[in-house]
Chimera marker file (.cmm) of the C-alpha trace (Angstrom):
<marker_set name="trace">
<marker id="1" x="-0.160" y="-0.070" z="-0.302" r="1" g="1" b="0" radius="0.5"/>
<marker id="2" x="1.136" y="3.453" z="-0.827" r="1" g="1" b="0" radius="0.5"/>
<marker id="3" x="-0.296" y="7.095" z="-1.298" r="1" g="1" b="0" radius="0.5"/>
<marker id="4" x="1.882" y="9.616" z="-2.891" r="1" g="1" b="0" radius="0.5"/>
<marker id="5" x="-0.075" y="13.361" z="-1.929" r="1" g="1" b="0" radius="0.5"/>
<marker id="6" x="1.359" y="16.132" z="-4.327" r="1" g="1" b="0" radius="0.5"/>
<marker id="7" x="-0.024" y="19.577" z="-5.097" r="1" g="1" b="0" radius="0.5"/>
<marker id="8" x="0.809" y="21.508" z="-1.868" r="1" g="1" b="0" radius="0.5"/>
<marker id="9" x="2.349" y="24.830" z="-2.030" r="1" g="1" b="0" radius="0.5"/>
<marker id="10" x="2.312" y="28.340" z="-0.761" r="1" g="1" b="0" radius="0.5"/>
<marker id="11" x="-0.443" y="30.455" z="-1.261" r="1" g="1" b="0" radius="0.5"/>
<marker id="12" x="-1.832" y="34.081" z="-0.594" r="1" g="1" b="0" radius="0.5"/>
<marker id="13" x="-5.245" y="34.024" z="1.225" r="1" g="1" b="0" radius="0.5"/>
<marker id="14" x="-8.230" y="33.660" z="-0.861" r="1" g="1" b="0" radius="0.5"/>
<marker id="15" x="-5.679" y="31.452" z="-3.158" r="1" g="1" b="0" radius="0.5"/>
<marker id="16" x="-6.432" y="28.107" z="-4.417" r="1" g="1" b="0" radius="0.5"/>
<marker id="17" x="-5.117" y="24.681" z="-4.619" r="1" g="1" b="0" radius="0.5"/>
<marker id="18" x="-5.455" y="20.999" z="-5.963" r="1" g="1" b="0" radius="0.5"/>
<marker id="19" x="-4.001" y="18.437" z="-4.165" r="1" g="1" b="0" radius="0.5"/>
<marker id="20" x="-3.616" y="14.471" z="-5.914" r="1" g="1" b="0" radius="0.5"/>
<marker id="21" x="-3.028" y="11.350" z="-4.082" r="1" g="1" b="0" radius="0.5"/>
<marker id="22" x="-1.875" y="8.413" z="-6.223" r="1" g="1" b="0" radius="0.5"/>
<marker id="23" x="-2.948" y="5.383" z="-4.392" r="1" g="1" b="0" radius="0.5"/>
<marker id="24" x="-1.381" y="1.893" z="-4.931" r="1" g="1" b="0" radius="0.5"/>
<marker id="25" x="-1.108" y="-1.792" z="-3.522" r="1" g="1" b="0" radius="0.5"/>
<marker id="26" x="-5.246" y="-2.224" z="-2.997" r="1" g="1" b="0" radius="0.5"/>
<marker id="27" x="-8.470" y="-2.299" z="-4.946" r="1" g="1" b="0" radius="0.5"/>
<marker id="28" x="-8.975" y="1.658" z="-4.796" r="1" g="1" b="0" radius="0.5"/>
<marker id="29" x="-12.316" y="1.666" z="-6.418" r="1" g="1" b="0" radius="0.5"/>
<marker id="30" x="-13.566" y="-0.304" z="-2.812" r="1" g="1" b="0" radius="0.5"/>
<marker id="31" x="-13.071" y="1.930" z="-0.506" r="1" g="1" b="0" radius="0.5"/>
<marker id="32" x="-14.255" y="5.544" z="0.599" r="1" g="1" b="0" radius="0.5"/>
<marker id="33" x="-11.140" y="8.028" z="0.851" r="1" g="1" b="0" radius="0.5"/>
<marker id="34" x="-10.789" y="10.813" z="3.198" r="1" g="1" b="0" radius="0.5"/>
<marker id="35" x="-8.044" y="13.889" z="2.898" r="1" g="1" b="0" radius="0.5"/>
<marker id="36" x="-7.282" y="14.577" z="6.278" r="1" g="1" b="0" radius="0.5"/>
<marker id="37" x="-4.342" y="17.715" z="7.592" r="1" g="1" b="0" radius="0.5"/>
<marker id="38" x="-2.107" y="18.104" z="10.309" r="1" g="1" b="0" radius="0.5"/>
<marker id="39" x="-0.879" y="21.733" z="11.550" r="1" g="1" b="0" radius="0.5"/>
<marker id="40" x="2.182" y="22.688" z="13.402" r="1" g="1" b="0" radius="0.5"/>
<marker id="41" x="1.632" y="21.973" z="17.037" r="1" g="1" b="0" radius="0.5"/>
<marker id="42" x="-1.823" y="19.922" z="16.490" r="1" g="1" b="0" radius="0.5"/>
<marker id="43" x="-3.390" y="16.251" z="15.755" r="1" g="1" b="0" radius="0.5"/>
<marker id="44" x="-3.808" y="15.205" z="12.625" r="1" g="1" b="0" radius="0.5"/>
<marker id="45" x="-7.685" y="15.897" z="11.583" r="1" g="1" b="0" radius="0.5"/>
<marker id="46" x="-10.207" y="14.902" z="9.501" r="1" g="1" b="0" radius="0.5"/>
<marker id="47" x="-10.994" y="17.402" z="6.068" r="1" g="1" b="0" radius="0.5"/>
<marker id="48" x="-13.399" y="15.613" z="3.995" r="1" g="1" b="0" radius="0.5"/>
<marker id="49" x="-14.316" y="12.215" z="2.612" r="1" g="1" b="0" radius="0.5"/>
<marker id="50" x="-15.593" y="10.765" z="-0.586" r="1" g="1" b="0" radius="0.5"/>
<marker id="51" x="-17.818" y="7.662" z="-0.468" r="1" g="1" b="0" radius="0.5"/>
<marker id="52" x="-17.089" y="5.156" z="-2.827" r="1" g="1" b="0" radius="0.5"/>
<marker id="53" x="-20.406" y="3.157" z="-3.356" r="1" g="1" b="0" radius="0.5"/>
<marker id="54" x="-22.814" y="6.297" z="-3.099" r="1" g="1" b="0" radius="0.5"/>
<marker id="55" x="-20.329" y="9.047" z="-4.256" r="1" g="1" b="0" radius="0.5"/>
<marker id="56" x="-21.488" y="11.072" z="-1.797" r="1" g="1" b="0" radius="0.5"/>
<marker id="57" x="-19.185" y="13.664" z="0.059" r="1" g="1" b="0" radius="0.5"/>
<marker id="58" x="-18.539" y="14.934" z="3.265" r="1" g="1" b="0" radius="0.5"/>
<marker id="59" x="-16.981" y="17.825" z="4.815" r="1" g="1" b="0" radius="0.5"/>
<marker id="60" x="-15.231" y="19.712" z="7.903" r="1" g="1" b="0" radius="0.5"/>
<marker id="61" x="-17.664" y="22.311" z="8.968" r="1" g="1" b="0" radius="0.5"/>
<marker id="62" x="-14.961" y="24.561" z="8.534" r="1" g="1" b="0" radius="0.5"/>
<marker id="63" x="-14.048" y="23.754" z="4.793" r="1" g="1" b="0" radius="0.5"/>
<marker id="64" x="-17.722" y="23.125" z="3.218" r="1" g="1" b="0" radius="0.5"/>
<marker id="65" x="-18.154" y="25.249" z="0.578" r="1" g="1" b="0" radius="0.5"/>
<marker id="66" x="-14.416" y="25.747" z="-0.218" r="1" g="1" b="0" radius="0.5"/>
<marker id="67" x="-13.169" y="22.535" z="-0.666" r="1" g="1" b="0" radius="0.5"/>
<marker id="68" x="-14.117" y="19.763" z="-3.091" r="1" g="1" b="0" radius="0.5"/>
<marker id="69" x="-12.972" y="16.024" z="-2.831" r="1" g="1" b="0" radius="0.5"/>
<marker id="70" x="-13.284" y="14.155" z="-6.316" r="1" g="1" b="0" radius="0.5"/>
<marker id="71" x="-11.696" y="11.007" z="-7.286" r="1" g="1" b="0" radius="0.5"/>
<marker id="72" x="-10.795" y="9.153" z="-10.434" r="1" g="1" b="0" radius="0.5"/>
<marker id="73" x="-11.133" y="4.925" z="-10.031" r="1" g="1" b="0" radius="0.5"/>
<marker id="74" x="-8.954" y="4.783" z="-13.482" r="1" g="1" b="0" radius="0.5"/>
<marker id="75" x="-6.347" y="6.682" z="-12.086" r="1" g="1" b="0" radius="0.5"/>
<marker id="76" x="-6.439" y="5.447" z="-8.548" r="1" g="1" b="0" radius="0.5"/>
<marker id="77" x="-6.235" y="8.987" z="-7.924" r="1" g="1" b="0" radius="0.5"/>
<marker id="78" x="-8.390" y="11.364" z="-5.440" r="1" g="1" b="0" radius="0.5"/>
<marker id="79" x="-7.888" y="14.794" z="-5.251" r="1" g="1" b="0" radius="0.5"/>
<marker id="80" x="-8.682" y="18.001" z="-3.058" r="1" g="1" b="0" radius="0.5"/>
<marker id="81" x="-9.661" y="20.937" z="-4.594" r="1" g="1" b="0" radius="0.5"/>
<marker id="82" x="-9.074" y="24.061" z="-1.986" r="1" g="1" b="0" radius="0.5"/>
<marker id="83" x="-10.483" y="27.300" z="-3.047" r="1" g="1" b="0" radius="0.5"/>
<marker id="84" x="-10.750" y="30.953" z="-0.587" r="1" g="1" b="0" radius="0.5"/>
<marker id="85" x="-7.552" y="29.437" z="1.308" r="1" g="1" b="0" radius="0.5"/>
<marker id="86" x="-7.407" y="31.038" z="4.861" r="1" g="1" b="0" radius="0.5"/>
<marker id="87" x="-4.117" y="30.889" z="6.872" r="1" g="1" b="0" radius="0.5"/>
<marker id="88" x="-5.981" y="28.312" z="9.406" r="1" g="1" b="0" radius="0.5"/>
<marker id="89" x="-5.970" y="25.836" z="6.288" r="1" g="1" b="0" radius="0.5"/>
<marker id="90" x="-1.902" y="25.502" z="6.834" r="1" g="1" b="0" radius="0.5"/>
<marker id="91" x="-1.048" y="22.178" z="7.492" r="1" g="1" b="0" radius="0.5"/>
<marker id="92" x="0.772" y="18.974" z="5.620" r="1" g="1" b="0" radius="0.5"/>
<marker id="93" x="-2.469" y="17.341" z="4.162" r="1" g="1" b="0" radius="0.5"/>
<marker id="94" x="-2.715" y="13.564" z="3.877" r="1" g="1" b="0" radius="0.5"/>
<marker id="95" x="-5.124" y="11.030" z="2.073" r="1" g="1" b="0" radius="0.5"/>
<marker id="96" x="-6.197" y="7.646" z="3.601" r="1" g="1" b="0" radius="0.5"/>
<marker id="97" x="-8.833" y="5.018" z="2.992" r="1" g="1" b="0" radius="0.5"/>
<marker id="98" x="-11.789" y="4.132" z="4.915" r="1" g="1" b="0" radius="0.5"/>
<marker id="99" x="-11.723" y="2.032" z="7.017" r="1" g="1" b="0" radius="0.5"/>
<marker id="100" x="-7.654" y="1.831" z="7.003" r="1" g="1" b="0" radius="0.5"/>
<marker id="101" x="-6.147" y="-0.457" z="4.457" r="1" g="1" b="0" radius="0.5"/>
<marker id="102" x="-2.839" y="-0.407" z="6.298" r="1" g="1" b="0" radius="0.5"/>
<marker id="103" x="-2.845" y="0.282" z="9.768" r="1" g="1" b="0" radius="0.5"/>
<marker id="104" x="-0.560" y="3.018" z="11.281" r="1" g="1" b="0" radius="0.5"/>
<marker id="105" x="0.458" y="3.711" z="7.639" r="1" g="1" b="0" radius="0.5"/>
<marker id="106" x="0.133" y="7.471" z="5.970" r="1" g="1" b="0" radius="0.5"/>
<marker id="107" x="1.973" y="8.734" z="2.779" r="1" g="1" b="0" radius="0.5"/>
<marker id="108" x="4.455" y="11.862" z="2.928" r="1" g="1" b="0" radius="0.5"/>
<marker id="109" x="1.861" y="14.390" z="2.692" r="1" g="1" b="0" radius="0.5"/>
<marker id="110" x="1.550" y="17.570" z="0.881" r="1" g="1" b="0" radius="0.5"/>
<marker id="111" x="2.918" y="20.976" z="2.583" r="1" g="1" b="0" radius="0.5"/>
<marker id="112" x="-0.203" y="23.747" z="2.553" r="1" g="1" b="0" radius="0.5"/>
<marker id="113" x="1.075" y="27.067" z="3.291" r="1" g="1" b="0" radius="0.5"/>
<marker id="114" x="-1.393" y="30.141" z="3.683" r="1" g="1" b="0" radius="0.5"/>
<marker id="115" x="0.476" y="33.763" z="3.824" r="1" g="1" b="0" radius="0.5"/>
<marker id="116" x="0.662" y="36.653" z="2.417" r="1" g="1" b="0" radius="0.5"/>
<link id1="1" id2="2" r="1" g="1" b="0" radius="0.2"/>
<link id1="2" id2="3" r="1" g="1" b="0" radius="0.2"/>
<link id1="3" id2="4" r="1" g="1" b="0" radius="0.2"/>
<link id1="4" id2="5" r="1" g="1" b="0" radius="0.2"/>
<link id1="5" id2="6" r="1" g="1" b="0" radius="0.2"/>
<link id1="6" id2="7" r="1" g="1" b="0" radius="0.2"/>
<link id1="7" id2="8" r="1" g="1" b="0" radius="0.2"/>
<link id1="8" id2="9" r="1" g="1" b="0" radius="0.2"/>
<link id1="9" id2="10" r="1" g="1" b="0" radius="0.2"/>
<link id1="10" id2="11" r="1" g="1" b="0" radius="0.2"/>
<link id1="11" id2="12" r="1" g="1" b="0" radius="0.2"/>
<link id1="12" id2="13" r="1" g="1" b="0" radius="0.2"/>
<link id1="13" id2="14" r="1" g="1" b="0" radius="0.2"/>
<link id1="14" id2="15" r="1" g="1" b="0" radius="0.2"/>
<link id1="15" id2="16" r="1" g="1" b="0" radius="0.2"/>
<link id1="16" id2="17" r="1" g="1" b="0" radius="0.2"/>
<link id1="17" id2="18" r="1" g="1" b="0" radius="0.2"/>
<link id1="18" id2="19" r="1" g="1" b="0" radius="0.2"/>
<link id1="19" id2="20" r="1" g="1" b="0" radius="0.2"/>
<link id1="20" id2="21" r="1" g="1" b="0" radius="0.2"/>
<link id1="21" id2="22" r="1" g="1" b="0" radius="0.2"/>
<link id1="22" id2="23" r="1" g="1" b="0" radius="0.2"/>
<link id1="23" id2="24" r="1" g="1" b="0" radius="0.2"/>
<link id1="24" id2="25" r="1" g="1" b="0" radius="0.2"/>
<link id1="25" id2="26" r="1" g="1" b="0" radius="0.2"/>
<link id1="26" id2="27" r="1" g="1" b="0" radius="0.2"/>
<link id1="27" id2="28" r="1" g="1" b="0" radius="0.2"/>
<link id1="28" id2="29" r="1" g="1" b="0" radius="0.2"/>
<link id1="29" id2="30" r="1" g="1" b="0" radius="0.2"/>
<link id1="30" id2="31" r="1" g="1" b="0" radius="0.2"/>
<link id1="31" id2="32" r="1" g="1" b="0" radius="0.2"/>
<link id1="32" id2="33" r="1" g="1" b="0" radius="0.2"/>
<link id1="33" id2="34" r="1" g="1" b="0" radius="0.2"/>
<link id1="34" id2="35" r="1" g="1" b="0" radius="0.2"/>
<link id1="35" id2="36" r="1" g="1" b="0" radius="0.2"/>
<link id1="36" id2="37" r="1" g="1" b="0" radius="0.2"/>
<link id1="37" id2="38" r="1" g="1" b="0" radius="0.2"/>
<link id1="38" id2="39" r="1" g="1" b="0" radius="0.2"/>
<link id1="39" id2="40" r="1" g="1" b="0" radius="0.2"/>
<link id1="40" id2="41" r="1" g="1" b="0" radius="0.2"/>
<link id1="41" id2="42" r="1" g="1" b="0" radius="0.2"/>
<link id1="42" id2="43" r="1" g="1" b="0" radius="0.2"/>
<link id1="43" id2="44" r="1" g="1" b="0" radius="0.2"/>
<link id1="44" id2="45" r="1" g="1" b="0" radius="0.2"/>
<link id1="45" id2="46" r="1" g="1" b="0" radius="0.2"/>
<link id1="46" id2="47" r="1" g="1" b="0" radius="0.2"/>
<link id1="47" id2="48" r="1" g="1" b="0" radius="0.2"/>
<link id1="48" id2="49" r="1" g="1" b="0" radius="0.2"/>
<link id1="49" id2="50" r="1" g="1" b="0" radius="0.2"/>
<link id1="50" id2="51" r="1" g="1" b="0" radius="0.2"/>
<link id1="51" id2="52" r="1" g="1" b="0" radius="0.2"/>
<link id1="52" id2="53" r="1" g="1" b="0" radius="0.2"/>
<link id1="53" id2="54" r="1" g="1" b="0" radius="0.2"/>
<link id1="54" id2="55" r="1" g="1" b="0" radius="0.2"/>
<link id1="55" id2="56" r="1" g="1" b="0" radius="0.2"/>
<link id1="56" id2="57" r="1" g="1" b="0" radius="0.2"/>
<link id1="57" id2="58" r="1" g="1" b="0" radius="0.2"/>
<link id1="58" id2="59" r="1" g="1" b="0" radius="0.2"/>
<link id1="59" id2="60" r="1" g="1" b="0" radius="0.2"/>
<link id1="60" id2="61" r="1" g="1" b="0" radius="0.2"/>
<link id1="61" id2="62" r="1" g="1" b="0" radius="0.2"/>
<link id1="62" id2="63" r="1" g="1" b="0" radius="0.2"/>
<link id1="63" id2="64" r="1" g="1" b="0" radius="0.2"/>
<link id1="64" id2="65" r="1" g="1" b="0" radius="0.2"/>
<link id1="65" id2="66" r="1" g="1" b="0" radius="0.2"/>
<link id1="66" id2="67" r="1" g="1" b="0" radius="0.2"/>
<link id1="67" id2="68" r="1" g="1" b="0" radius="0.2"/>
<link id1="68" id2="69" r="1" g="1" b="0" radius="0.2"/>
<link id1="69" id2="70" r="1" g="1" b="0" radius="0.2"/>
<link id1="70" id2="71" r="1" g="1" b="0" radius="0.2"/>
<link id1="71" id2="72" r="1" g="1" b="0" radius="0.2"/>
<link id1="72" id2="73" r="1" g="1" b="0" radius="0.2"/>
<link id1="73" id2="74" r="1" g="1" b="0" radius="0.2"/>
<link id1="74" id2="75" r="1" g="1" b="0" radius="0.2"/>
<link id1="75" id2="76" r="1" g="1" b="0" radius="0.2"/>
<link id1="76" id2="77" r="1" g="1" b="0" radius="0.2"/>
<link id1="77" id2="78" r="1" g="1" b="0" radius="0.2"/>
<link id1="78" id2="79" r="1" g="1" b="0" radius="0.2"/>
<link id1="79" id2="80" r="1" g="1" b="0" radius="0.2"/>
<link id1="80" id2="81" r="1" g="1" b="0" radius="0.2"/>
<link id1="81" id2="82" r="1" g="1" b="0" radius="0.2"/>
<link id1="82" id2="83" r="1" g="1" b="0" radius="0.2"/>
<link id1="83" id2="84" r="1" g="1" b="0" radius="0.2"/>
<link id1="84" id2="85" r="1" g="1" b="0" radius="0.2"/>
<link id1="85" id2="86" r="1" g="1" b="0" radius="0.2"/>
<link id1="86" id2="87" r="1" g="1" b="0" radius="0.2"/>
<link id1="87" id2="88" r="1" g="1" b="0" radius="0.2"/>
<link id1="88" id2="89" r="1" g="1" b="0" radius="0.2"/>
<link id1="89" id2="90" r="1" g="1" b="0" radius="0.2"/>
<link id1="90" id2="91" r="1" g="1" b="0" radius="0.2"/>
<link id1="91" id2="92" r="1" g="1" b="0" radius="0.2"/>
<link id1="92" id2="93" r="1" g="1" b="0" radius="0.2"/>
<link id1="93" id2="94" r="1" g="1" b="0" radius="0.2"/>
<link id1="94" id2="95" r="1" g="1" b="0" radius="0.2"/>
<link id1="95" id2="96" r="1" g="1" b="0" radius="0.2"/>
<link id1="96" id2="97" r="1" g="1" b="0" radius="0.2"/>
<link id1="97" id2="98" r="1" g="1" b="0" radius="0.2"/>
<link id1="98" id2="99" r="1" g="1" b="0" radius="0.2"/>
<link id1="99" id2="100" r="1" g="1" b="0" radius="0.2"/>
<link id1="100" id2="101" r="1" g="1" b="0" radius="0.2"/>
<link id1="101" id2="102" r="1" g="1" b="0" radius="0.2"/>
<link id1="102" id2="103" r="1" g="1" b="0" radius="0.2"/>
<link id1="103" id2="104" r="1" g="1" b="0" radius="0.2"/>
<link id1="104" id2="105" r="1" g="1" b="0" radius="0.2"/>
<link id1="105" id2="106" r="1" g="1" b="0" radius="0.2"/>
<link id1="106" id2="107" r="1" g="1" b="0" radius="0.2"/>
<link id1="107" id2="108" r="1" g="1" b="0" radius="0.2"/>
<link id1="108" id2="109" r="1" g="1" b="0" radius="0.2"/>
<link id1="109" id2="110" r="1" g="1" b="0" radius="0.2"/>
<link id1="110" id2="111" r="1" g="1" b="0" radius="0.2"/>
<link id1="111" id2="112" r="1" g="1" b="0" radius="0.2"/>
<link id1="112" id2="113" r="1" g="1" b="0" radius="0.2"/>
<link id1="113" id2="114" r="1" g="1" b="0" radius="0.2"/>
<link id1="114" id2="115" r="1" g="1" b="0" radius="0.2"/>
<link id1="115" id2="116" r="1" g="1" b="0" radius="0.2"/>
</marker_set>
């Protein structure tokens, strides 16, 4: 099992970024996929989830209306479109399956920094 997150960077408040997570080593289409983030000095928190069976999406309240999770099963990839970014969105962003296909495993993440 492997997750490779990418697409992070430095962006000004109000800007946008699109994160990608390339997954491998399991049957991607069978799993819900989530994005998580971890800000400096804080615990990792859930951000968004894409249900594999229903295609319904779920969001942390603070990102709802600004972030959109999507997936491409043919590419084994999950995306997070982030608009209207705020400084409090600064964190390392990770993807993972729900439930965990590999207990305790996380990819390297991708750093998002929102600052003027």
